[in-house]
C-alpha positions as CSV (number, residue, x, y, z in Angstrom):
1,E,23.9,-4.4,-5.1
2,T,21.5,-1.7,-6.1
3,L,23.0,-1.6,-9.6
4,E,21.6,-5.1,-10.1
5,R,18.0,-3.9,-9.4
6,V,15.5,-2.9,-11.8
7,D,15.2,1.0,-11.9
8,L,11.6,2.0,-11.5
9,T,12.3,5.5,-10.3
10,N,10.7,6.9,-13.6
11,E,7.4,5.3,-13.0
12,C,4.5,7.2,-11.4
13,I,4.1,5.4,-7.9
14,F,2.0,6.3,-5.1
15,T,1.5,5.3,-1.4
16,I,-2.0,5.3,0.0
17,D,-2.2,5.0,3.8
18,G,-4.1,6.3,6.9
19,D,-3.5,10.0,7.9
20,D,-1.2,9.0,10.9
21,T,1.0,6.2,9.2
22,K,4.8,6.6,9.9
23,D,6.0,3.3,8.5
24,I,4.9,3.2,4.8
25,D,5.7,-0.2,3.4
26,D,3.6,-0.5,0.3
27,A,3.2,1.6,-2.9
28,I,1.2,1.1,-6.2
29,S,1.7,1.9,-9.8
30,I,-0.9,1.5,-12.5
31,K,-1.2,2.2,-16.3
32,K,-3.2,0.8,-19.3
33,D,-1.4,-1.3,-22.3
34,G,-4.2,-1.5,-24.8
35,E,-7.2,-3.0,-23.0
36,N,-5.0,-4.8,-20.2
37,Y,-3.9,-3.0,-16.9
38,I,-0.4,-3.1,-15.6
39,L,-0.4,-3.0,-12.0
40,G,2.6,-2.8,-9.8
41,V,2.7,-3.6,-6.0
42,H,5.9,-2.5,-4.5
43,I,6.8,-3.7,-1.2
44,A,9.8,-2.3,0.9
45,D,12.8,-4.7,0.7
46,V,13.5,-4.8,4.5
47,S,15.6,-7.9,3.9
48,H,18.2,-6.0,2.3
49,Y,18.9,-4.1,5.6
50,V,17.6,-6.7,8.1
51,T,19.8,-9.8,7.0
52,E,19.2,-13.4,8.2
53,Y,20.4,-14.5,11.5
54,S,21.7,-10.8,12.4
55,A,21.0,-9.2,15.7
56,L,18.2,-7.3,14.2
57,D,16.7,-10.4,12.8
58,D,16.9,-12.2,16.1
59,E,15.2,-9.3,17.9
60,A,12.4,-9.0,15.0
61,F,11.9,-12.7,15.4
62,N,11.5,-12.5,19.1
63,R,9.1,-9.5,18.8
64,A,7.2,-11.3,16.0
65,T,5.2,-8.4,15.1
66,S,4.7,-4.7,15.6
67,V,2.2,-4.0,18.1
68,Y,-0.5,-1.3,17.3
69,L,-1.8,0.3,20.4
70,V,-4.4,3.1,20.3
71,D,-2.1,6.0,20.3
72,R,1.4,4.6,19.4
73,V,3.3,1.7,17.8
74,I,5.7,-0.5,19.3
75,P,7.8,-1.5,16.4
76,M,9.1,-4.8,15.4
77,L,12.2,-3.0,13.9
78,P,14.1,0.2,15.2
79,R,12.1,3.3,14.2
80,R,15.1,4.5,12.2
81,L,14.6,1.7,9.9
82,S,10.7,1.3,10.0
83,N,10.0,5.0,9.6
84,G,13.2,5.8,7.8
85,I,15.3,4.0,5.1
86,C,12.7,1.2,5.1
87,S,9.7,3.4,4.7
88,L,8.5,4.3,1.1
89,N,8.7,7.9,1.7
90,Q,7.7,10.6,-1.0
91,G,10.7,11.7,-3.3
92,E,13.2,9.3,-1.8
93,D,14.9,6.4,-3.7
94,R,14.0,3.3,-1.9
95,L,14.7,-0.5,-2.3
96,A,11.6,-2.6,-3.0
97,L,10.4,-5.9,-4.1
98,S,7.9,-5.4,-6.8
99,C,5.1,-7.6,-8.2
100,I,4.1,-6.2,-11.6
101,M,1.1,-7.9,-13.0
102,T,-0.8,-7.8,-16.4
103,I,-4.4,-8.1,-15.9
104,N,-7.1,-8.5,-18.6
105,P,-10.5,-6.7,-18.6
106,D,-12.0,-9.5,-16.9
107,G,-9.6,-9.5,-14.0
108,K,-7.6,-12.3,-14.9
109,I,-3.8,-12.0,-14.3
110,D,-2.4,-12.9,-17.7
111,S,1.3,-12.6,-16.6
112,Y,3.6,-11.3,-14.0
113,E,7.2,-10.2,-13.3
114,I,8.5,-10.2,-9.7
115,A,11.8,-8.2,-9.4
116,E,14.2,-6.6,-6.8
117,T,13.8,-2.9,-7.8
118,V,14.5,0.8,-6.8
119,I,11.5,3.1,-6.7
120,N,10.7,6.8,-6.1
121,V,7.4,7.6,-4.6
122,D,5.9,10.5,-6.6
123,R,3.2,11.4,-4.1
124,R,2.1,10.3,-0.8
125,M,-1.6,10.0,-0.5
126,T,-4.1,9.1,2.2
127,Y,-7.2,7.0,2.0
128,T,-9.4,10.1,2.8
129,V,-8.0,12.1,-0.1
130,V,-8.1,9.4,-2.6
131,N,-11.7,8.7,-1.8
132,A,-12.6,12.3,-2.2
133,V,-11.0,12.2,-5.7
134,I,-13.0,9.2,-6.7
135,E,-16.1,10.6,-5.3
136,H,-15.4,13.6,-7.8
137,D,-14.9,16.3,-5.0
138,P,-13.9,19.4,-6.9
139,E,-11.3,20.6,-4.3
140,A,-9.6,17.2,-4.0
141,E,-9.6,16.8,-7.7
142,K,-8.0,20.4,-8.0
143,K,-5.2,19.7,-5.4
144,N,-4.3,16.4,-7.1
145,E,-4.5,17.6,-10.7
146,G,-2.5,15.5,-12.8
147,Y,-2.9,12.5,-10.8
148,V,-6.8,12.1,-11.0
149,D,-6.8,9.7,-13.8
150,F,-4.4,7.3,-11.9
151,F,-6.9,7.2,-9.1
152,N,-9.9,6.6,-11.3
153,L,-7.9,3.8,-13.0
154,M,-7.2,2.2,-9.6
155,Y,-10.9,2.3,-8.7
156,E,-11.8,0.8,-12.1
157,L,-9.3,-2.1,-11.8
158,S,-10.4,-2.7,-8.2
159,H,-14.0,-3.0,-9.1
160,I,-13.0,-5.7,-11.8
161,L,-10.9,-7.6,-9.3
162,R,-13.6,-7.7,-6.5
163,K,-16.2,-8.8,-9.1
164,R,-14.1,-11.6,-10.2
165,R,-13.3,-12.6,-6.8
166,N,-16.8,-12.6,-5.6
167,H,-17.8,-14.7,-8.9
168,R,-15.2,-17.1,-7.7
169,G,-17.0,-17.3,-4.3
170,A,-14.8,-15.4,-2.0
171,V,-16.0,-15.1,1.5
172,N,-16.4,-11.7,3.0
173,F,-14.9,-11.4,6.6
174,E,-15.7,-8.0,7.1
175,T,-15.9,-6.9,10.7
176,R,-16.5,-3.6,12.3
177,E,-13.5,-1.7,13.8
178,C,-13.3,1.5,15.8
179,N,-11.2,4.4,16.3
180,I,-10.6,5.3,20.2
181,E,-9.7,9.1,20.7
182,L,-7.8,9.7,23.8
183,N,-7.2,13.1,25.7
184,A,-3.7,14.6,26.7
185,K,-3.4,12.3,29.6
186,G,-4.2,9.2,27.6
187,K,-7.7,8.5,28.7
188,P,-10.3,7.5,26.2
189,V,-13.0,10.2,25.4
190,S,-14.7,9.0,22.6
191,I,-15.1,5.8,20.3
192,T,-16.3,6.1,16.8
193,P,-16.8,3.5,13.9
194,Y,-13.7,3.1,11.5
195,I,-15.2,3.7,8.1
196,R,-13.9,1.5,5.1
197,N,-14.1,3.6,2.1
198,R,-13.5,3.1,-1.7
199,A,-9.7,3.9,-1.3
200,T,-9.2,1.4,1.5
201,K,-10.7,-1.3,-0.5
202,I,-8.7,-0.4,-3.5
203,I,-5.5,-1.4,-1.5
204,E,-7.2,-4.5,-0.1
205,D,-7.8,-5.6,-3.7
206,F,-4.5,-4.9,-5.1
207,M,-2.5,-6.5,-2.1
208,L,-4.7,-9.7,-2.4
209,A,-4.0,-9.8,-6.2
210,A,-0.1,-9.6,-5.3
211,N,-0.4,-12.1,-2.6
212,E,-2.2,-14.5,-5.0
213,T,0.3,-14.0,-7.8
214,V,3.3,-14.7,-5.4
215,A,1.7,-17.7,-3.9
């Protein structure tokens, strides 16, 4: 069945997540075609492994969602799936559903393609590191030499998409979140604000673009 899929394993694809993320379910690719941006949002194709009406599907339906506690996750799917074959791990061929959008300089999505694909993530990134690259931190730029232009292009397109969305009258539902640090006994010892940076906003903007396109 994988032979029927679009082979994107030669595309430069990244994942950007939190430092402690184990189940990586979305990835990004980006490039320019003339003045247009080609944005790919690639989502792990869980349905290939969890088929409708199977025991796995029934259990996932009953659980409804993964539950994120302070220091652990109670997953909707078995960890061997969510952290293994269904996780878009760096350097591994993975099955995905891809939404590839052609976006003009004004942030309008001119055309798109939705396909079942095979991808191979070039580099696993974190919000912290990508944000440092975007803010031109010399050490971060040096460690990610060869990829810096991709992240700057992501930030450029993110800004364009956000500007267009705001112009359309988007409502900002931004709420304050926090990180809770636990000690070895599982007792909370500190609460600090969760800081949304430029990198987290990039992923928000790209996921919104993909969701609107699919809808």
